[in-house]
N, C-alpha and C positions, 0 to 999 in steps of 0.2 A: 757325233753327227754334225755339230756346229763347225768344228774345225775342218771337217771334210767338205763343207760347203764352200765352193770356190767363188760363187757370184756374190758380190758385195750387196746387191739389192736383196737377195734372198736372206743373207745374214741379218740385215736390218729388219726384214719382215719377221724373222724368227725371234729376234730380241723384242720387237714390239708385241708379239704374241705372248711372250713371257711377262711383259709388263701388264698386259690385260689380265693374265692369270693372277699376278700379284695384287692388282687392284681388286679383283673379284674376292680374293681371300683375305684382303686387308693386310697383306704382308708389306709394310712400308719399307723395310730394309731391302727386301728383294726388289721392290720397284725402284728404289733409289739407285741400287747397284746397276740395274739394267738400263735405267734412264741415262746414267753416265756412260754406260757401254754403248748405247745407241748414239749418243752425241759424238763419241769418239769415232764411230763407224761413219756417221753422216759427214763429219768434218774431213774424213779421209777420202771422200769422193762420192758421197751419196747424191742421188738426183734431187731435183726440186720437189717432187711430189713427196718423197719420204722425209725430206728436210721439213717440209710444211706440216706433214702429219705428226712428226715428232714434237712440234711446237704445242699441239693440242695435248699430246700425251704428257709432256713435261708440265704444262699448265695444270692439268687435272691432278697430277701427282702432288704438286705444290699446294693445291687446294686441300687435298686430304691431309697434308702435313701442316695445315693452318698457316702457310706462308702466302697469305693473300696478296701482299704487296708485290711479291715476285710472280705470283700466278696471274695477276690482273693484266699486265701488258701482253703476256703470251696468249691468254684466252681471248682478249679483245682483238689482237692481231689475227687470230685464227678465224674469226667470224667472216672475214672477207674472202678466205681461201679454203674454207673447211670442206674436207672430203673424207674425214675419218669416221664414217658411220659405223665401223666395227667397234669403235670406242664408246660412243654415246650418240644420242640423237642430236639434231641441230637445235631443237627446243631446249634440251638440257644444256648445251653449250652456251646458249643465250643466257639462261638463268645463271650459270656459273660465272660467265664474264661480267654480267651486270652486277651481281652481288659482290664479286671480288673488286670490281672498280669502285662501287659505291662505298665500300668500307675502307679502302686504302688510298685512293687517288686524291691528290690535292684538288682544290676547287676548280682551278683553271683546267687541269687535265680531265677532271670529272665532267666538266662542261663539253670539252671537245671530243673526248673519247667515249663518253656514255650518253650524255644528254643529246648531243648533236650528231652522233655517229649514224650514218645512213643505214647500216646493217641493223642497228637497234631500233631506229625509227620505223623501219619497214615492219617491225614486229610489235613494238610497244606503242608506236604512234597510231593515230587514227585520222580518218578523213584525208585532208589535203596533204598533211605531212607524210602519211604512209604512201600515198600515190606518188609524191615527188621522190621519195626514197626509192621506191620500186622502179621508177623511170630513170633514176640516176641524176635527176635534176638538182638534188641537194647533196652536199657532202660536208663532212666535219671541217669547219674553218677555224680561223684563229680568234674569232670574236668570242672571247671567253666570258664576257660580262653582258652580252646582249640579253634583252628581256625575253623570257620564255613566254610561250602562249599560255592561256588560261589552263589551270590544272584539269578542269573537266574535259577540255578538248583533247587532252593527251591521254585520257584513260579509256582503254578499250571497253566496249559494252559487254563482251562475253568471251567465251572460248574461241580461239582461232588457231589456224595451222601456221606454224613458223615457216617463213620463206627464206631459203638459203639463196642469197643473191648470186653466189658463185655458180650454182647449178640451175639457176632460173632459165627456163626454156629447154632444159634437157631432162632426161629421166633420172629421178633420184632412186636410190636403192629400194626404198619402201616409203609408203605414205606416212607423214608425220601425224601423230595423234594430236587432236585439237587440245590446246591448253589455254586456260584463262590467265592471261598475263596481266590483267588489270591491277592486281595488288602490287606487282613489280613496277608497273608504269607509275602508279600512284606513289610508290616509295621514292623513285627517282625524281619525279617532278616536285613532290612536296619537300624533299631534302634540299633541292637546289633553290626553290623559291622561298624557303623558310616558313612553310606552312606546317608548323610543328604539330599542331593538333591532328591534322590529316596524316602527318608522318608517323605518329605513334600508332594510329589505327592501321595504316598500311604495313607497318613493321609487324604488327600482330598477325595480320592476314598472310604476310609472306612466311612467317614462322609456321603457320598452320598448313599453308598450301604448298610450300616448297621445302623449307628447312626440315620439317618433320617427315616429309615424304620421300626424300632422296637419300640413298645409301651413303653418298659421299658427304652430304651436308649435315646429316642428322647428328653425327658425333660432335660437331662444333656449333650446334644451333644456339646453345646458351651463350657461348663466347661471342658469336656474331651479333646477337641481339644486344648484348652489353656494349659491344664496341660501337654499334650504330647509335645507341642512346648517347654514349659518350661523345660521339661526333656531333650529334645535334646539340648537346649541351654546350660544347666548346664553340660551335658556330654561333650560338646565341650570345654567349658570354664575351666573345671576342669583340662584339659590337658595342658593348656598354662598359662604363666605369662602375655603375651601381645598378643592380637589378633587384627589384623588389621580389621577395620570395613568393608572395601571392600572385604577382604579375607573371612570374616565370611559370608557376603552376598552371595559371590560366592559359598561357601560350601553348603549353604542351597538353592541355586537356586532362590534367591529373590533379590530385589533391596535394596539399602541403605535406601531409603525412607521407605520401609516396616519395616526394623529394627528400624528405628526412631519411627515409630508409635507403634510397637508391643513389643519392648523390654522395653521401658520406664515403662509400668505398672508392669514389672517383677523386676525392679531395687531393690526394697526393699527385694525381695526374695533372691537375690544374695548376700545380706549382711550376710545371715545365714552361720553358720560354718558347714563344712563337715570334719569329723574326727577331727584332731587337727589343721587344717589350717583355718585361718580367712581370708576370701576373701573380700578385701576392694576396692571399686570402686574409682580410682583416677581421671578418666576422663570418663564421661558418654555420649556417643553418640554425641560428638562434631563433626560437619561436617568436613570432610577431616582430622580428627584426628584418634587416635587409641582408642580401648577399653583397657585401661591399668588396669591390675589386679596385686596387690601386695600381695604376700603370706608371711605372718609373722608367 
């Protein structure tokens, strides 16, 4: 049947339908095979709409394969041109894009592509930020280290309907279900501002409200929580030569025993280099001692 189909656009649509079936049944090998097939067809002369739709399909596949670093740019780019409602809702795409970006992007890119992205502010923002995003008055700029507004002003009060700026003013296929994005908004803002106590609470809420409820995120929820904790630990430790264990526990709103249990598995990761600084552990989680880091 496929080979007898002469129109390229129809062939691409058939392959995309197979990808949706593969995603539904969790057949990653089938999905990968047909994502590559769809890419080849699109490159051979596919139109803009199908090229754009494939971006969302590929991003979602990479998300299920735990390739968050590769999925993030595709999903974030899809936010501004999303029309693939046969694949997932716009609300779900927002969740996928924000989570993938939060766990994988460097701080500068995280600021510009997640924190300041107008498509995300239109949903996670509140008050003036949301109105400016919807009106197109703000856009993601290069100011990667500008001060963020107060965390409380960026946290939605309750459930809301996601607004796709691409189709704003036109009829969407169906009404989006109202979603409480406040845990996601709190996760983004607290990670960027270094409010680690709020970050840990938001991460737990995201696990309950999103990771445990979504068929594509559920499988990797434990990995995601671990990686987000690791990112927060690294972000804090990169700022100091010596960090008191009790001080660190207080910053994260956890006990010293919690750090004892959960930082030890990360110790090898902290040996890695960032930029030109080699971070060497001189003392690791000795009770009543400090976490001493020597920068050489």
